[in-house]
N, C-alpha and C positions, 0 to 999 in steps of 0.2 A: 405597405404599410405597416408599422410593428403594432401587437396589442399585444397586452399583456396578461388577455384572458382570451378565451375563445367562443362564448355567447356574450349580447349585448342587448338589453331588453330595449323598449324606443323610450320608454320610462326613465331609466337609467342614461341613456344618452341624452335626452333632454335635461338631466339635470348637472351634466360636465359643461362645466365654462370652456368655452372657445380660448383659445392663446394665439399668438400666431409667432414663430419661434425666430422670424427675423429681426422682429423687431419688440418681443414681449410684449405685446400692446395686448390686453382685456378686451376683446368683441362681442362678449355675451353669452348668452347660451341659444342651442338649436330652435327656432318657431315652428319650423316643418321640414319634411324631408321628401326629396322628388325622388320617385321610386319606377324602374322600368319593370312593371308586372310581366314583360314577356320574358325576360331574361332573369325575374327575381332578384335583382340587384338595387343595390341606391346609387344612383346618379349626380345627387350632389346635397348637400344640405344649406337650408334657408337659415338665414342671419338676419334679425333685424335691424330697421337702418341704423348707425351711428349719428344720423344728422337729429335736430332739436326740432324740427320745422314739424310740425303738428298741423294738417288743415285737412276739413272734409273730402275737399276737392285736388288735394296734390297728389301726383302717381305714386303707387306704389316703389319706394325706394329701398328694399331689402337687397341684405347683400347675400347671392346664389355662390358656395364654394363646392366646385367640381369633387366627385368622392378621392380624386387621384391627389388632391392637395393635402389630403388627411394624412399627417407622418407619424401620428401616435396616437393610440388611444388608451388614455392610462386610467387609474383609478376614479380619480375626480374632475381630468382635465381631459383635456382633445387637444392637440398640438398639429395646428395646420401652415402649410408653404404659402402665405399671405402674398407674394412678392407682387403676383397678377393682381390683387385687389387692392391695391394701394390706393388705386384713383377712387375708389367706389368707398374707404375708411375715412 
């Protein structure tokens, strides 16, 4: 992964828009992070579901993007390889 800076705060990451480099699709903003506390690293980022279905009884359809799929963190966007996520978006 290529990063323009060395350090990013969680707040800064959550304010960056996620874009799929394959399609140019805007996927939204980071909703949550999954962190491995034993190894002190981010495992994946969680994005809100792209479906418009809202129900109290529906299961959570958030999109989980493995950290390895993040290709570049820029100043105001995060570029991901969403090729394997195509069925979820």
